[in-house]
N, C-alpha and C positions, 0 to 999 in steps of 0.2 A: 504131523499136525499142523496145522497153521493156526496163527492165533489172531482174531479179529479183534482190533481196538476202534471200530467205527463207533461202539455204543459209548467208551470212555471220551472220545474227543467229541461227541454230541453233547453229552453231560456237560463237559468243561465249557462248551461254547453257550450252552444255555444258564449256566452259572454267573459266566461273565455277562452275559445279556441281562440277565437278572439285576446283577451287581449294578451295571451302567442304568438300567431303567431305574432302580431305587434311588441310585445318586441323583438323576435328574429329576425323579420327582421331589426328592428332597431340597434340591435347588429352587424347583418353585414353589415349594411350601416357604421355604426362607424368604425368594423374592415375593411371594403373595404377604408375608409377615411383615416386611421391609414397608411395602406399599400399604398394608393397614395402617401401620404405626405412623408413617407420612400422611397419611390421611386424616388419621385424628388429630395430627398436630395442625394441620393447615385448618382442619373445623374448628378447633379450639381458638385457632390465631383469628380465623375470619370472625368466629363467635365475639373474642373478645373486641376485636377492631368495631364490630358493628353494635355491641353493646355501650362502647364508649360513646361512636359517634351518634347513636341514639340519644344516650345520656346529654351529650353536648348539644344537640339539637333543642330537645326538650327544655334544657335550661334556658337556652338562648330564647325559646319561644317564651316561656314564663317570665323572662325578665322584660322581654317586649309590651307585653299585656300588662305588666305590672308599671312599666313607664307610662304608657299610653293612658291608664287610668290614673294615675299620678297627675299626668299632665292635663289630664280632665279636670281631675280635683281642685288643680290648681288654679286652672281659669275660672273656674266656677266660682271659688271662692275670692278671686280678684274683682270678679263681674259683683259679686253681692256685697264685697265691702265698699266699691264704688257706687252702687244703688243705694247701699243706707247712708254714704256720706251726701248722696244728694239728695235724698230724703231729708236727712237733717238738716242739711241747707235750704232747702224748701221750706221746712218748717220754721226754722229759725227766722227766714224772710217774712212768711206769713205772721209769726208772733212780732216780729218788730212793725209790721203793717198795722196789725190790729193794736198794738198798743198806742201807736200813732193815731188812729182813727180814732179810738176811745179817746186819748187825750184831746183830740180836735172836736168830737162831739160834745165831751164834757164842756169844753170851753164855749163851742157855739149856744150850747144849752145855757151857760151860765150867763151869757150876753143877752140871750134871747130875754131870759127871765129878768135881768135887769131891763132890759129894754121895753118889755111887756108892762113890768110895773111901772114905769115912767109912762109909758104910753096909757096906762089905765089912768094915771093920776091927771095926765093932760085931757084925755076924754073928759073924764069926771069935769074937770075944771072947766072945760069948754064947754060942756053941755050946761053946766050952771049958768054960765054967760050966754047961751045962745037962749036959755028958756028966758033968762031975764032980758034978755033983748027981744021977746018975744017973737022969734025965729025969723026975724026979718034982717040980720046981718049976713049976709052972703058968703061975705069974707070967712067967717067963723064956718059956715058950712063948709066951706071948700078946703078950708085946712082939715075939719072933720074927717071930710071924704080921705083926703091924702093919709092921714094918719092912718084909718082905719086900711087901707090899702096897703099901707105900708106894712101893717101889722100882719096882714095875709099873705105878703109875700113872704114876711120874716118867717111863719108858721110854714109856708111851703118849703123854704131851704132848711128848716129843722127836721121836717117830715123826710127832706130826701136825704139828708145826712143821716137820719135814722135808719131808713132803709138799707142805705150804704153800710152803714154799722153792722144792722144784723146779715147781709150778705158777706161781709167779712167774717164773721163768728162762724157763718154754716160753712164758708169754703176752710178756715182753719179745723173746723169739726171733721170736714171730709179727710182732710190731710190727716190728722190725727189718725182716724179709721184707716186709711191706707198703710199708715207706719205701723200701725198695730197688726195689720193681717200679714204685712211684709215680716214682721217680726215671728210670725210661726214658720213661713218658710227657711230664714235665717237660723230658729233653733232647731230646725229639721237638719239641716246641711250640718250644723255645730255638732249634733248629736251623731251622724254617720262620721264624722271625722273622729269623733270621741272612740267609735267602735273600729276604726283603721288604728289609731294610735294604741289601742289596746292591746294589740300584739306586736312586739319587738323586731320586726323582718324588715325586709328592705324595702317594700311600700312604704312602711311608716318612717324609717331615717328618710327616705327620697322625699316624701311629704313635709316633713319638719324642714329640710334644709330650702326646697323650694317656697316654703311659706314663709320662713325669714327673709328669704331676699325680697317677694314682692310685699310682705308686710312693711318691712323697713323703706322701701321704695316710697310705699304709699304715703307712709307717716310722713317721710321727709317732705313730700310733695304738698301734704296738708298744711306742715309747718310753714313751708316757704309761702304757702298762699295766704296765711293768717287765718287758716281754718281752725286749728288747734295749737295749743301751746304746749301740751305733752303727750307723749305717745297715750294709747288708750288703756294701756293697764295701768298707769299712773293719774288717767283723769277719773276724777271723784266722781262727776256727775255719769259718766258712761258705767264706771264701777257698779254705781247703785242702782242703774235703771236696768243694767244687762249683765249681771254677775253671771251667768250661764257661759254667754259668750266669751266674758272676761277668764273664765276657767279654761275653756276651749285654747285662748291663746296662750294662755300660761303654759299649757301642757306641750303647744306646738314649739313654744320657747324654751331654751333653757336657763337657767338662773346665770350664767355667765355671759349670755348674750344680753339679757334684760339687764345687768348691772353694766355692762360696755355702752350702752345708750344715754347719752347726754341731752338734755332739753334744749332747744334751739335758741331759747332766752338765757342760757348758761354758756353756751360755747357756739362758734360759727362752724364747728367741726364736728360732725355726728360721726363717731363710732360705733358703728352696727356691728363689726365683729370683734372677734379677738385677733388672735395670730394668724397669718396668711394662710397656712395650713388649713385652717377651718373654712376657709374658701375652697377647697380644693375639690373637685367632683368626686361623686361617689365613686368607688372602685367596687365593682360587681364580682364575686368568685365563682365567675364561670370559665370553663375552659376556653382557650384561644382556638379560633378558627385554623 
């Protein structure tokens, strides 16, 4: 009796094939698992890089927009300040001219009144003399005519001076009206600045530093030109006439900066800032590129 072992050999072969296939499948599964982990890590790394880059770009854009708005605000503040100074200079010149014109007119009126009284007296005396001479003295008639013509010319001069005086008053009133209209716009800008300063952010800090620089430059130029003796916040007339603008200026200036300013009449060196580190440019906390 012969024993056939083909069946046993086939079973062993199938078992080895099965074990090899299962090991191969597990190897593939293990590779797929590692690939999936690597993909997740790459995805997280890419997401983190994208998030950081997006935050950096967004922050830089916000800072750039803030700087643009601050520069525009600074330019507008400087323009309005110069416009206000120009209007004040014009009004001062017109007031001076008005005062001189009034003085000249009053002097001319007084002279005319004095001369007119003298003329009336002379005419009365001459008429009496002429009537007594039965109107036959041609010399007296000529003198009377000359005096009458002189009186007429003097009246014309007084009328002309009166007309010029009224024109000066009209021009001063126009300038005062224009100044009041400009004040409306200046107060609107001042209140807009107060709104910006109400939030302690980068824009507010940058606006303060930029305003301080331009403000003190303008004050120095105005003092050197003789337009003002004290800076605006120490000027009594300005403080009384524009208290709201003064408060805005004080909000843009800190106490240390205000106290470090000296009047041009007291010293030739204007110290507008404290330590040198106060002059350093603003450092924005945004990521480096």
